[in-house]
C-alpha positions as CSV (number, residue, x, y, z in Angstrom):
1,M,-4.9,-0.4,24.4
2,P,-3.0,2.8,25.2
3,R,-3.2,5.4,22.6
4,A,0.0,6.4,20.8
5,S,0.9,10.1,20.6
6,F,2.8,12.3,18.2
7,S,6.5,12.8,19.5
8,Q,7.1,16.4,18.2
9,S,5.7,19.5,19.8
10,D,2.3,20.5,19.8
11,A,3.2,23.6,17.8
12,L,5.1,21.6,15.0
13,A,2.3,18.9,15.0
14,R,-0.6,21.3,14.6
15,D,1.3,24.0,12.6
16,P,-1.5,25.2,10.0
17,R,1.6,26.3,7.6
18,L,2.2,22.5,7.0
19,R,-0.9,22.2,5.1
20,E,1.1,23.7,2.1
21,R,3.1,20.8,2.1
22,Y,0.3,18.6,0.5
23,L,1.0,20.6,-2.6
24,D,4.7,19.9,-2.7
25,G,5.7,18.8,-6.1
26,L,2.1,19.6,-7.5
27,A,3.5,21.4,-10.7
28,D,6.1,18.8,-11.4
29,G,3.4,16.3,-11.1
30,I,0.7,18.0,-13.2
31,A,3.6,18.7,-15.6
32,R,4.2,15.0,-15.9
33,L,0.7,13.9,-16.4
34,L,0.4,16.3,-19.3
35,G,3.6,14.9,-20.4
36,A,2.1,11.3,-20.2
37,I,-1.1,11.8,-21.9
38,D,-1.5,11.6,-25.8
39,R,-2.7,15.2,-26.8
40,N,-3.1,14.4,-30.7
41,P,-6.9,14.5,-31.2
42,F,-6.3,12.7,-34.6
43,R,-4.6,9.4,-33.0
44,P,-7.0,6.7,-31.8
45,T,-5.3,6.7,-28.5
46,Y,-6.1,10.5,-27.8
47,G,-6.5,10.8,-23.9
48,C,-4.4,7.7,-23.2
49,L,-2.1,8.0,-20.0
50,D,-0.2,4.7,-20.8
51,R,2.9,6.1,-22.1
52,Q,4.2,2.7,-22.7
53,F,1.3,1.8,-25.0
54,W,0.6,4.8,-27.1
55,H,4.1,6.4,-27.4
56,Y,6.7,3.8,-26.8
57,R,4.6,1.1,-28.3
58,T,6.3,-1.5,-25.7
59,A,3.0,-2.6,-24.4
60,C,0.3,-4.2,-26.8
61,F,-2.8,-3.1,-24.7
62,P,-3.2,0.1,-22.4
63,S,-3.6,-0.4,-18.7
64,E,-6.4,1.6,-17.4
65,M,-4.7,2.0,-14.0
66,Y,-2.9,5.0,-15.5
67,Q,-6.4,6.7,-16.5
68,E,-6.5,7.5,-12.7
69,G,-4.7,10.8,-13.8
70,V,-7.9,12.4,-15.2
71,L,-8.6,13.4,-11.6
72,P,-5.5,15.6,-10.8
73,L,-5.9,17.2,-14.1
74,A,-9.8,17.8,-13.6
75,M,-8.8,19.3,-10.0
76,V,-6.3,21.6,-11.3
77,Y,-8.7,23.0,-13.8
78,A,-11.7,23.2,-11.3
79,R,-10.2,24.3,-8.0
80,E,-8.4,27.2,-6.6
81,L,-4.9,26.3,-5.2
82,P,-1.8,28.5,-4.7
83,G,0.3,28.6,-7.6
84,N,-2.3,26.9,-9.9
85,R,-1.7,28.2,-13.4
86,W,-3.9,25.6,-14.9
87,R,-7.1,27.0,-13.3
88,D,-9.8,27.2,-15.9
89,C,-7.3,26.3,-18.8
90,P,-9.5,25.0,-21.7
91,R,-7.0,22.6,-23.0
92,V,-6.3,21.2,-19.3
93,R,-10.4,20.5,-19.3
94,E,-10.1,19.1,-23.0
95,L,-7.2,16.7,-22.2
96,A,-8.9,15.7,-18.9
97,L,-12.2,14.8,-20.8
98,A,-10.0,13.1,-23.5
99,G,-8.8,10.8,-20.7
100,L,-12.3,10.0,-19.7
101,R,-13.4,9.1,-23.2
102,F,-10.4,7.0,-23.9
103,A,-11.0,5.0,-20.9
104,A,-14.5,4.6,-22.2
105,R,-13.3,3.5,-25.8
106,S,-10.6,1.3,-24.6
107,C,-12.3,-1.0,-22.2
108,H,-14.0,-4.4,-22.9
109,R,-17.6,-4.5,-24.1
110,D,-18.8,-5.7,-20.6
111,G,-17.3,-2.5,-19.0
112,S,-14.3,-4.2,-17.5
113,C,-10.7,-3.3,-18.2
114,D,-7.3,-4.8,-18.2
115,D,-3.8,-4.0,-16.2
116,Y,-1.0,-6.5,-16.5
117,Y,-2.1,-8.7,-19.3
118,P,-4.7,-9.1,-22.1
119,F,-8.3,-10.0,-20.9
120,E,-7.3,-9.8,-17.3
121,R,-10.5,-7.9,-16.3
122,A,-8.6,-6.5,-13.3
123,L,-10.9,-5.4,-10.6
124,G,-8.1,-3.2,-9.3
125,A,-7.6,-1.1,-12.3
126,A,-11.2,-0.8,-12.7
127,V,-12.1,0.7,-9.3
128,F,-9.0,2.7,-9.1
129,S,-9.9,4.6,-12.4
130,L,-13.8,4.6,-12.0
131,Q,-13.8,6.4,-8.7
132,A,-11.4,8.7,-10.2
133,A,-13.1,9.2,-13.4
134,A,-16.5,9.7,-11.7
135,K,-15.1,12.3,-9.5
136,A,-13.5,14.2,-12.5
137,Y,-16.8,13.9,-14.4
138,T,-18.6,15.8,-11.7
139,L,-15.5,18.4,-11.5
140,L,-15.9,19.1,-15.0
141,A,-19.5,19.5,-14.9
142,I,-20.1,17.7,-18.1
143,D,-23.2,15.7,-19.4
144,D,-22.0,13.2,-22.0
145,P,-23.8,10.2,-23.1
146,E,-20.9,8.0,-24.0
147,L,-19.3,8.5,-20.5
148,L,-22.9,7.9,-18.9
149,E,-23.1,4.8,-20.9
150,W,-19.5,3.6,-19.8
151,F,-20.4,4.2,-16.2
152,H,-23.3,2.0,-16.5
153,R,-21.2,-0.9,-18.1
154,R,-18.5,-0.6,-15.5
155,A,-20.9,-0.3,-12.6
156,G,-22.9,-3.2,-13.9
157,W,-19.6,-5.4,-14.4
158,L,-18.6,-4.7,-10.8
159,I,-21.8,-5.9,-9.3
160,R,-21.7,-9.1,-11.6
161,H,-18.1,-10.1,-10.9
162,E,-15.9,-11.0,-7.9
163,E,-12.0,-10.9,-7.4
164,S,-10.0,-13.8,-6.1
165,G,-8.3,-13.0,-2.7
166,N,-9.3,-10.9,0.2
167,L,-8.2,-7.3,-0.6
168,A,-10.3,-4.9,1.4
169,N,-8.9,-1.6,-0.3
170,H,-10.0,-2.8,-3.8
171,H,-13.6,-3.4,-2.4
172,A,-13.7,-0.2,-0.5
173,L,-12.5,1.5,-3.7
174,A,-15.4,-0.4,-5.7
175,A,-17.8,0.9,-3.2
176,L,-16.5,4.4,-3.6
177,G,-16.7,4.3,-7.3
178,L,-20.2,2.6,-7.4
179,W,-21.5,5.4,-5.1
180,R,-20.1,8.2,-7.1
181,V,-21.6,6.6,-10.3
182,A,-25.0,6.3,-8.2
183,E,-24.7,9.9,-7.7
184,I,-24.2,11.0,-11.3
185,T,-27.0,8.5,-12.6
186,G,-29.5,8.5,-10.0
187,S,-29.4,4.6,-9.8
188,Q,-30.6,3.0,-6.7
189,A,-29.3,-0.2,-7.8
190,Y,-25.7,1.2,-7.7
191,R,-26.2,2.6,-4.2
192,Q,-27.4,-0.8,-3.0
193,A,-24.5,-2.3,-4.5
194,A,-22.1,0.2,-3.0
195,E,-23.7,-0.5,0.5
196,E,-23.0,-4.1,-0.3
197,R,-19.4,-3.6,-1.0
198,I,-19.2,-1.6,2.2
199,G,-20.6,-4.4,4.2
200,R,-18.1,-6.8,2.8
201,V,-15.2,-4.5,3.8
202,L,-16.6,-4.3,7.2
203,A,-16.8,-7.8,7.6
204,W,-13.2,-8.4,6.6
205,Q,-12.3,-6.0,9.9
206,D,-10.8,-8.0,12.5
207,D,-11.4,-7.2,15.9
208,E,-7.9,-5.6,16.2
209,G,-9.0,-2.8,13.8
210,W,-7.3,-4.1,10.5
211,F,-8.9,-4.8,7.4
212,E,-7.6,-8.1,5.5
213,E,-5.1,-7.6,2.4
214,Y,-4.2,-11.3,1.4
215,G,-4.7,-12.7,4.8
216,G,-3.2,-10.2,7.0
217,A,-3.0,-6.7,8.1
218,D,-0.9,-4.2,5.9
219,P,-1.1,-0.7,7.6
220,G,0.0,0.9,4.3
221,Y,-3.1,-0.4,2.4
222,Q,-5.3,0.0,5.6
223,T,-4.7,3.9,4.9
224,V,-6.4,3.1,1.5
225,T,-9.4,1.7,2.8
226,L,-9.7,4.2,5.4
227,D,-9.5,7.0,3.0
228,C,-12.4,5.5,0.9
229,L,-14.6,4.7,4.0
230,A,-14.0,8.3,5.4
231,K,-15.2,9.6,2.0
232,L,-18.1,7.2,1.9
233,R,-19.1,8.6,5.5
234,R,-19.2,12.0,4.3
235,A,-21.1,11.2,1.2
236,T,-23.5,8.9,2.6
237,G,-23.9,9.9,6.2
238,N,-24.0,6.3,7.3
239,E,-23.1,6.1,10.9
240,R,-22.5,2.2,10.9
241,L,-19.1,3.5,9.4
242,D,-18.2,5.4,12.6
243,E,-17.0,2.5,14.7
244,P,-15.2,0.6,12.3
245,I,-13.4,3.7,11.1
246,R,-12.4,4.5,14.5
247,R,-11.0,1.1,15.2
248,G,-9.2,1.2,12.1
249,V,-7.6,4.7,12.5
250,R,-6.3,3.5,16.0
251,F,-4.7,0.4,14.6
252,A,-3.0,2.6,12.0
253,R,-2.1,5.2,14.6
254,H,0.6,2.6,16.0
255,F,2.6,2.4,12.7
256,L,3.5,6.2,12.6
257,H,7.0,6.1,13.3
258,P,9.0,8.8,15.3
259,D,10.7,10.2,12.1
260,G,7.2,10.6,10.4
261,S,7.6,7.7,8.0
262,F,4.8,5.2,8.1
263,A,4.5,1.3,7.9
264,G,6.8,-0.6,5.6
265,E,8.1,-4.2,5.2
266,Y,6.4,-5.7,8.5
267,G,3.0,-5.3,6.9
268,S,1.4,-8.4,5.1
269,R,1.9,-6.6,1.8
270,G,5.0,-4.9,3.0
271,T,3.9,-1.2,1.6
272,S,4.5,2.4,2.9
273,H,1.3,3.7,1.4
274,F,-0.2,6.8,3.1
275,Y,-3.4,8.2,1.8
276,P,-4.0,11.7,3.8
277,H,-7.3,12.8,2.6
278,G,-9.4,10.4,4.7
279,M,-7.2,11.2,7.7
280,E,-8.0,14.9,7.1
281,L,-11.9,14.2,6.8
282,L,-11.4,12.4,10.1
283,A,-9.0,14.8,11.9
284,A,-11.6,17.0,13.8
285,G,-13.0,14.3,15.7
286,S,-10.2,12.0,15.9
287,A,-6.6,13.0,17.6
288,E,-5.3,9.6,16.0
289,A,-6.3,10.7,12.7
290,A,-5.0,14.2,13.2
291,D,-1.7,12.7,14.5
292,L,-1.4,10.5,11.2
293,A,-2.1,13.5,9.0
294,D,0.5,15.8,10.8
295,G,2.9,13.0,10.8
296,F,2.8,12.7,7.3
297,L,3.0,16.5,6.7
298,N,6.0,16.6,9.0
299,A,7.6,13.7,7.0
300,L,7.0,15.6,3.7
301,A,8.9,18.6,5.2
302,R,11.7,16.4,6.3
303,G,11.9,14.2,3.2
304,R,11.1,11.0,5.2
305,H,8.1,9.9,3.5
306,A,8.1,7.0,0.7
307,Y,8.4,8.5,-2.8
308,F,5.9,6.9,-5.1
309,S,7.5,8.3,-8.0
310,D,7.0,6.0,-11.1
311,D,4.4,6.7,-13.8
312,R,2.2,3.8,-12.5
313,L,2.2,4.7,-8.8
314,F,2.4,8.7,-8.5
315,A,-1.0,9.5,-9.7
316,H,-2.7,7.8,-6.9
317,R,-1.2,10.0,-4.4
318,L,-1.2,13.2,-6.5
319,G,-5.0,13.4,-6.5
320,N,-5.3,12.5,-2.9
321,R,-2.8,14.9,-1.6
322,I,-4.6,17.8,-3.5
323,E,-8.0,16.5,-2.0
324,A,-6.3,16.5,1.6
325,Y,-5.3,20.2,1.1
326,L,-8.6,21.2,0.0
327,D,-10.2,19.5,3.2
328,W,-7.5,20.0,5.5
329,S,-9.2,20.6,8.8
330,P,-8.5,23.6,10.8
331,V,-9.9,22.1,14.0
332,R,-7.5,19.1,15.0
333,P,-7.7,17.8,18.7
334,K,-4.2,17.9,20.6
335,P,-2.0,15.0,20.6
336,A,-2.9,12.8,23.5
337,G,0.4,13.8,25.1
338,D,0.6,10.3,26.8
339,E,4.4,9.7,27.6
340,R,3.8,6.4,29.2
341,P,5.5,3.3,27.5
342,I,3.4,2.0,24.8
343,F,3.4,-1.8,24.3
344,A,0.8,-3.4,21.8
345,H,0.6,-6.9,20.7
346,F,-1.7,-7.7,18.0
347,A,-1.8,-11.2,18.1
348,N,-4.3,-11.7,15.2
349,A,-2.1,-9.5,13.0
350,G,1.2,-11.0,14.0
351,L,2.4,-7.5,14.8
352,V,4.1,-6.0,18.0
353,V,4.8,-2.5,18.7
354,S,6.8,-1.1,21.6
355,R,7.5,2.6,21.8
356,R,9.1,5.0,24.6
357,G,9.3,8.3,23.6
358,D,11.4,8.6,20.4
359,R,12.4,4.9,20.6
360,Q,10.4,2.3,18.7
361,T,10.5,-0.9,17.7
362,V,7.8,-2.8,15.2
363,V,8.1,-6.5,15.0
364,S,6.1,-8.9,12.5
365,T,6.0,-12.4,14.0
366,A,3.8,-13.2,10.9
367,R,6.8,-12.4,8.9
368,N,9.2,-14.5,11.1
369,G,10.6,-11.6,12.9
370,I,11.3,-8.8,10.5
371,F,11.5,-5.5,12.2
372,K,11.9,-1.7,12.2
373,H,13.7,-0.1,15.0
374,F,14.1,3.7,15.8
375,E,16.5,5.6,18.0
376,P,16.9,9.3,18.6
377,R,19.1,10.9,16.3
378,M,20.0,7.5,14.8
379,P,19.1,6.2,11.2
380,C,16.0,3.8,11.2
381,V,17.3,0.1,11.3
382,T,15.0,-2.2,9.0
383,D,15.8,-5.9,9.0
384,A,13.4,-7.6,6.4
385,G,14.9,-11.1,7.2
386,L,17.3,-13.7,6.2
387,V,18.3,-14.1,2.6
388,V,20.1,-17.3,1.4
389,E,21.6,-18.7,-1.6
390,T,22.2,-22.3,-1.8
391,D,25.0,-24.0,-3.8
392,D,22.6,-25.1,-6.5
393,G,21.6,-21.3,-6.8
394,A,18.1,-21.4,-5.0
395,V,17.3,-18.3,-3.2
396,A,15.5,-18.7,0.2
397,V,13.9,-15.9,2.5
398,S,12.4,-16.0,6.0
399,Q,9.9,-13.1,5.7
400,S,7.1,-15.0,4.1
401,H,3.8,-14.0,5.8
402,D,1.9,-16.4,7.8
403,R,-0.3,-15.2,10.7
404,R,-0.5,-19.1,12.0
405,R,3.4,-18.8,12.9
406,A,4.2,-19.9,16.3
407,A,5.4,-17.0,18.4
408,Q,6.0,-16.2,21.8
409,V,5.5,-12.5,23.1
410,S,6.0,-11.3,26.7
411,L,6.4,-8.0,28.4
412,E,8.6,-8.6,31.2
413,D,10.0,-6.3,33.9
414,A,11.2,-2.9,33.5
415,G,9.5,-2.7,30.3
416,R,11.8,-5.3,28.7
417,V,10.0,-7.1,25.8
418,R,10.8,-10.7,24.5
419,I,9.8,-12.1,21.2
420,A,10.5,-15.4,19.9
421,V,9.3,-16.8,16.5
422,S,10.6,-19.5,14.1
423,G,9.8,-20.9,10.9
424,M,11.5,-22.3,7.5
425,L,12.8,-20.6,4.9
426,D,10.8,-20.4,1.5
427,A,12.0,-20.6,-2.0
428,A,12.1,-17.0,-3.8
429,P,12.6,-17.5,-7.2
430,A,13.3,-14.5,-9.2
431,E,10.4,-14.3,-11.6
432,T,10.9,-11.9,-14.5
433,A,9.3,-11.5,-18.0
434,T,10.7,-13.0,-21.0
435,P,9.5,-12.9,-24.7
436,L,8.6,-16.6,-24.3
437,K,6.5,-16.2,-21.2
438,Q,4.9,-13.2,-22.4
439,S,4.1,-14.9,-25.7
440,I,2.5,-17.9,-23.8
441,L,0.4,-15.8,-21.6
442,H,-0.8,-13.4,-24.2
443,A,-1.6,-16.3,-26.4
444,G,-3.2,-18.2,-23.9
445,M,-5.4,-15.2,-22.8
446,W,-6.4,-14.6,-26.2
447,L,-7.3,-18.2,-27.1
448,V,-8.6,-19.6,-23.8
449,G,-7.8,-17.7,-20.7
450,R,-10.4,-14.9,-21.4
451,W,-13.1,-17.2,-20.4
452,F,-11.4,-18.4,-17.3
453,R,-9.9,-15.1,-15.9
454,T,-10.3,-16.0,-12.3
455,T,-8.7,-19.3,-12.6
456,V,-5.7,-17.4,-14.3
457,R,-5.5,-14.7,-11.6
458,R,-5.5,-17.4,-8.7
459,L,-2.7,-19.1,-10.5
460,L,-0.9,-16.1,-10.9
461,Q,-1.4,-14.8,-7.3
462,R,-0.1,-18.4,-6.0
463,R,3.1,-18.2,-8.1
464,L,3.9,-14.4,-7.5
465,I,2.5,-13.6,-4.1
466,T,0.7,-16.2,-2.0
467,G,2.6,-19.6,-3.0
468,R,5.1,-21.3,-0.7
469,R,7.6,-23.8,-1.0
470,P,9.9,-24.4,2.2
471,L,13.3,-25.2,1.8
472,P,15.2,-27.2,4.6
473,I,16.6,-24.0,6.5
474,R,15.2,-23.1,9.7
475,L,15.4,-19.6,11.3
476,D,14.7,-19.3,15.1
477,R,14.7,-15.4,16.1
478,T,14.6,-14.1,19.6
479,I,14.1,-10.3,19.8
480,E,14.9,-8.6,23.0
481,I,13.9,-4.8,23.5
482,L,15.6,-3.4,26.2
483,E,16.2,-0.3,28.4
484,G,19.4,1.7,28.0
485,S,21.9,0.7,25.6
486,P,22.1,-1.7,23.8
487,S,18.1,-1.1,23.2
488,L,17.7,-4.1,21.1
489,R,19.3,-7.6,21.1
490,V,18.5,-9.8,18.1
491,T,19.6,-13.4,18.4
492,D,19.3,-15.7,15.1
493,A,19.8,-19.4,15.1
494,V,20.1,-20.9,11.4
495,E,20.0,-24.6,11.1
496,L,20.3,-26.6,7.8
497,T,17.7,-29.4,8.5
498,S,18.8,-31.5,5.4
499,P,22.2,-33.2,5.3
500,V,22.5,-32.6,1.6
501,I,22.0,-28.9,1.5
502,S,24.9,-26.3,1.6
503,I,25.1,-22.6,1.7
504,R,26.9,-20.3,-0.8
505,R,25.9,-16.8,0.5
506,M,23.8,-15.5,3.6
507,A,22.7,-11.9,4.3
508,F,20.1,-9.8,6.5
509,G,18.2,-7.5,4.0
510,T,17.1,-4.1,4.8
511,D,14.7,-3.3,1.9
512,H,13.4,-6.3,0.0
513,Q,10.1,-7.8,-0.5
514,A,10.0,-11.5,-1.9
515,A,6.1,-11.5,-2.7
516,Y,5.3,-9.4,-5.7
517,V,3.4,-6.2,-4.6
518,A,3.2,-3.4,-7.2
519,A,3.5,-0.7,-4.5
520,C,6.7,-2.0,-3.0
521,G,10.3,-1.3,-3.9
522,V,9.9,2.5,-3.6
523,Y,12.7,5.0,-2.0
524,Q,12.6,6.2,1.3
525,D,15.6,7.1,3.5
526,S,15.8,3.6,5.1
527,V,16.4,1.7,2.0
528,L,20.0,3.2,2.0
529,Q,21.0,1.2,5.0
530,P,23.4,-1.5,4.1
531,W,22.8,-5.2,4.1
532,T,24.6,-7.3,6.9
533,E,26.6,-9.9,4.8
534,L,27.3,-13.0,6.6
535,A,30.2,-14.4,4.9
536,E,32.0,-15.7,8.1
537,Q,29.1,-17.4,9.4
538,V,28.5,-19.3,5.9
539,E,31.5,-21.6,6.7
540,T,30.3,-22.5,10.3
541,L,26.8,-23.1,9.1
542,N,28.0,-25.5,6.5
543,R,30.5,-27.1,8.8
544,D,28.3,-27.5,12.0
545,R,24.8,-27.3,10.2
546,R,23.9,-24.6,12.8
547,V,24.9,-21.0,13.6
548,V,23.9,-18.6,16.2
549,I,24.2,-14.8,15.3
550,V,23.8,-12.2,17.9
551,R,23.3,-8.6,17.2
552,E,23.2,-5.6,19.6
553,L,21.7,-2.4,18.3
């Protein structure tokens, strides 16, 4: 498979001055954390970073995911950084320690914690917070029996419990957290458990290089998994990680876009995550990792990155960007400089990448032909699939992820690429919380659900994420990637396969995600592209039961 290359000049792509971009927004981010944390030592919520719980009182329990914010606080206390006015500030240290102790006090007796609902015992929140807390504990140079006991409880719970659904990033985070606790406590059992989790993550890596996320490849979450594996490689010296990391980075490199943005709607979870620290750890020995890190730095410089700006999400990246700055690699291989056309068909992932210079198209056949298309000096074009509203008010989408979807992909003469895929649209109900739903869920968890957490999680996953209910509407999509202008031709045939169904409204969406993913829906420039309303085609579709729509870009 040909190796992709960064399209900017070598001087820009390897400019050491760009390192400072990792710290863009640091002051505002730390101020935001210091505003989010309960700073009153006389309250039982002292150290809580979930402002919805301790301040607004709109939540009846704290989400431990927010406690990940202790790591950035510990880092600015303990590390020299440009413009860091919190270095060696006693109050910052005190608050970071309070955050650790609140996590220890507020978790369940078995060491587990909640995220979205009571007694959830969420592995995601448990591992995100644990790896951050263990690193913060080391940075603060403390010896606290209460926290050590919490680390033991949390590690023990992780060893004993599993998670429904294959989420490689969660288990990579679990491995990292267990290893860091092992380094603090000296426990060989935790080291062994970390190695077992690493083995599971590697077993979930496809031959194409991607790690499984809900049955598919998500380049955004791929960087989370690679970040953890790169940290573990440095910490453990385990050489068995080298080849999986190399293949994982090579896969991820294909989804760095010409404008510096990364990943997006075409992944199995539709995320635009980018965790740079792991790429910096790998940059000295990997041109692809250096390309990815430099691409992110250039995206920061141009404002083309995804903005994970809500309270729940931003702390993930704040600490990671500080780590990336501290471990920035001055040794960076030159970009490959290969200007030959790139065509990569990842058949197992259901992803196709075509690139010529600054012209790039990424298509997901697994998600029925949704795509991103980039042209020089033009805004990114994103098509997240067809959205239809029926006369009875049901909403259907074409973007449901299915790697088994039949698709034809061919590279034809003169670099022309033809992709054909088809499938039924699926119902996309607008699930929102209501007082009644929340009451039933919370009461159910208190009374019964706490003993059946995995069953409840599976039911919610099926309802909000993985479940599908086809409607009698079919989309056949053909995408032709062409030389010259137009560079892309998209032909959509929409068919009503039931004689009783009729359509009220129809559009091609640009930035929507039907399945629930916490990290979706963030801002980046491409979300400002307008949706394509298909009001004129609705009448034809209802009359003839079929309509063909051709677009040239």
